[in-house]
C-alpha positions as CSV (number, residue, x, y, z in Angstrom):
1,M,-6.5,-14.6,4.8
2,L,-6.9,-11.9,7.5
3,I,-7.9,-8.4,6.4
4,Y,-8.6,-5.1,8.3
5,L,-10.9,-2.4,6.9
6,D,-10.4,1.1,8.4
7,N,-13.2,3.5,9.2
8,C,-13.1,5.4,5.9
9,C,-13.5,2.1,4.1
10,Y,-16.6,1.2,6.2
11,N,-18.1,4.6,5.5
12,R,-17.4,4.7,1.7
13,P,-20.9,3.5,0.7
14,Y,-22.4,6.5,2.6
15,D,-20.2,9.0,0.6
16,D,-21.4,11.0,-2.4
17,Q,-21.8,8.2,-5.1
18,S,-21.9,10.7,-8.0
19,Q,-18.1,10.5,-8.1
20,L,-17.1,7.5,-10.1
21,R,-14.1,6.6,-7.9
22,V,-16.2,6.8,-4.8
23,S,-18.9,4.6,-6.4
24,L,-16.5,2.0,-7.5
25,E,-14.7,1.9,-4.1
26,A,-18.1,1.6,-2.4
27,Q,-19.1,-1.4,-4.6
28,A,-15.7,-3.0,-4.0
29,K,-16.0,-2.6,-0.3
30,L,-19.5,-4.1,-0.3
31,H,-18.3,-7.0,-2.3
32,I,-15.4,-7.5,0.2
33,Q,-18.0,-7.5,3.0
34,A,-19.9,-10.2,1.2
35,L,-16.7,-12.3,0.9
36,I,-16.2,-11.8,4.6
37,R,-19.7,-12.9,5.4
38,D,-19.2,-16.0,3.2
39,K,-16.0,-16.8,5.2
40,R,-13.7,-16.3,2.3
41,F,-11.7,-13.8,4.4
42,K,-11.3,-13.4,8.1
43,L,-11.9,-9.9,9.6
44,V,-9.5,-8.3,12.0
45,T,-11.0,-5.4,14.0
46,S,-9.8,-3.3,17.0
47,Y,-10.8,-1.1,19.8
48,V,-9.4,1.8,17.7
49,L,-12.0,1.1,15.0
50,L,-14.8,0.7,17.5
51,Y,-13.9,4.0,19.2
52,E,-13.7,5.9,15.8
53,N,-17.0,4.4,14.7
54,S,-18.6,5.4,18.0
55,R,-17.9,9.0,17.1
56,N,-19.9,8.7,13.9
57,P,-22.7,11.3,14.2
58,Y,-25.1,9.3,12.0
59,E,-26.7,6.7,14.2
60,I,-27.9,4.4,11.4
61,R,-24.5,4.3,9.8
62,R,-22.7,3.8,13.2
63,N,-25.1,1.0,14.1
64,S,-24.8,-0.7,10.7
65,I,-21.0,-0.7,10.8
66,L,-21.0,-1.9,14.5
67,T,-23.4,-4.8,13.7
68,F,-21.2,-5.9,10.8
69,I,-18.1,-5.8,12.9
70,K,-19.7,-7.7,15.8
71,E,-21.2,-10.4,13.5
72,N,-18.1,-10.9,11.4
73,S,-15.0,-10.2,13.3
74,T,-12.6,-13.1,13.7
75,I,-9.8,-11.4,15.5
76,Y,-10.4,-8.4,17.8
77,V,-7.5,-6.4,19.1
78,D,-8.9,-5.2,22.4
79,I,-7.9,-2.4,24.8
80,E,-5.7,-4.7,26.7
81,K,-3.3,-4.5,23.8
82,S,-3.3,-0.7,23.8
83,A,0.3,-0.4,25.1
84,E,1.6,-2.6,22.3
85,V,-0.6,-0.7,19.8
86,K,0.7,2.6,21.0
87,V,4.4,1.6,20.8
88,L,3.9,0.5,17.2
89,A,1.7,3.5,16.3
90,D,4.4,5.9,17.6
91,E,6.9,4.2,15.4
92,I,4.5,4.5,12.4
93,T,3.8,8.2,13.1
94,L,7.6,8.9,12.6
95,T,6.9,8.3,8.9
96,G,4.4,11.2,8.8
97,I,1.2,9.1,9.3
98,K,-1.3,10.8,11.5
99,A,-1.7,9.3,15.0
100,A,-5.3,8.0,14.5
101,D,-4.3,6.3,11.3
102,A,-1.1,4.9,12.8
103,H,-3.2,3.3,15.6
104,H,-5.4,1.6,13.0
105,V,-2.4,0.2,11.1
106,A,-0.8,-0.9,14.4
107,G,-4.0,-2.7,15.5
108,A,-4.2,-4.4,12.1
109,I,-0.6,-5.6,12.3
110,I,-0.9,-6.8,15.9
111,G,-4.1,-8.6,14.9
112,G,-2.1,-10.4,12.2
113,A,-3.9,-8.9,9.1
114,S,-2.2,-9.4,5.8
115,Y,-4.0,-6.5,4.2
116,F,-5.2,-3.1,5.5
117,L,-8.0,-1.7,3.3
118,T,-8.5,2.0,3.2
119,T,-9.7,4.7,0.8
120,D,-7.4,7.3,2.4
121,N,-4.9,8.4,-0.3
122,R,-2.4,9.8,2.2
123,L,-2.4,6.6,4.2
124,L,-2.0,4.4,1.1
125,K,1.4,6.0,0.6
126,Y,2.7,4.3,3.8
127,R,4.8,1.2,3.1
128,T,5.9,-1.5,5.5
129,D,6.9,-5.2,5.3
130,R,4.4,-6.0,8.1
131,I,1.2,-5.4,6.2
132,A,0.0,-4.4,2.7
133,L,-2.0,-1.2,2.6
134,I,-4.4,-1.2,-0.4
135,N,-7.5,0.5,-1.7
136,P,-10.6,-1.8,-1.8
137,L,-10.9,-1.5,-5.6
138,S,-7.2,-2.4,-6.0
139,F,-7.7,-5.4,-3.6
140,I,-10.5,-6.7,-5.9
141,Y,-8.3,-6.3,-8.9
142,K,-5.6,-8.2,-7.1
143,L,-8.0,-11.0,-6.2
144,E,-9.3,-11.3,-9.8
145,A,-5.7,-11.4,-11.2
146,F,-4.8,-14.1,-8.7
147,N,-7.8,-16.2,-9.8
148,D,-7.1,-15.9,-13.5
């Protein structure tokens, strides 16, 4: 199964862990990364994700995320697909999704991901037949229910 994690998902472990929801999402995201490392899932990434990560002002976080992406990405949607990504992203923005988020979703769809993992509540409201947008914690619940 192909999955795409957006930038807020990658950064969740660096957020304030005193909030229960944030802590649970961070644990779920780290578990999902372990499953990716163990080859239980294939990771889709994109030039959009790399660009957004490059703007992270925290060097250690930026480098840690980049290393994970480089070591574990199965499918990379590169800049050569930017015209295709833009067309789809423009269509997605018509639903009220912000342009940057729409480019992430478009990249994930073009990369063939089945799931788009995010902690962004506004983005989680977007619905399409092309990909399932889901919170990392909900994704873990779904996996466990599937395995029961």
